[in-house]
C-alpha positions as CSV (number, residue, x, y, z in Angstrom):
1,M,-0.8,-2.0,-4.6
2,I,1.9,-4.9,-4.4
3,A,4.3,-5.9,-1.7
4,N,7.7,-6.5,-2.8
5,E,10.3,-8.1,-0.3
6,G,8.3,-6.0,2.6
7,H,7.9,-3.0,0.9
8,L,4.4,-1.6,-0.4
9,L,4.6,-0.3,-4.0
10,P,1.9,1.1,-6.5
11,H,0.6,-1.1,-8.8
12,A,1.9,-0.5,-12.4
13,G,0.4,2.4,-14.3
14,Q,-0.9,0.1,-17.4
15,H,-3.1,-1.4,-14.8
16,N,-4.6,1.6,-13.0
17,A,-6.9,4.1,-14.9
18,D,-6.2,6.9,-12.5
19,M,-3.2,6.7,-10.3
20,R,-3.3,9.9,-8.4
21,A,-6.8,8.4,-7.1
22,A,-5.4,5.1,-6.2
23,L,-2.7,6.7,-4.1
24,A,-5.1,9.2,-2.6
25,S,-7.3,5.9,-1.6
26,V,-4.3,4.2,-0.3
27,G,-3.3,7.3,2.0
28,E,-6.6,6.9,3.9
29,L,-5.4,3.6,5.4
30,V,-3.0,5.5,7.5
31,D,-5.7,6.4,10.0
32,F,-6.1,2.9,10.8
33,D,-4.2,0.4,13.2
34,I,-3.1,-1.9,10.6
35,E,-0.3,-5.1,11.2
36,T,-0.3,-6.6,8.2
37,V,-1.3,-5.8,4.3
38,I,-2.2,-8.7,2.1
39,C,-2.2,-7.4,-1.6
40,F,-4.5,-8.7,-3.9
41,H,-2.0,-8.6,-6.8
42,G,0.9,-10.2,-4.7
43,G,2.5,-10.2,-1.6
44,V,2.4,-9.7,2.3
45,C,3.7,-6.7,4.2
46,S,3.8,-6.8,8.2
47,G,5.5,-4.5,10.6
48,N,5.2,-0.7,10.8
49,I,2.7,-0.1,8.2
50,R,2.0,3.5,9.3
51,G,5.8,3.9,8.9
52,I,6.0,2.6,5.4
53,F,3.1,5.3,4.6
54,G,5.4,7.9,6.2
55,R,3.2,8.4,9.1
56,G,4.7,6.0,11.9
């Protein structure tokens, strides 16, 4: 995933062999008390991470 202006976005499909599996994997993060996400492919997202994933 990437962070763009405080929003977490899925990484482009051409760089991901199985987008469904990738999104399911990211969805597992909602069970953790995360304050900041630092994305390998760029960007930082802080604040209501559970809200960003739709569970906060």
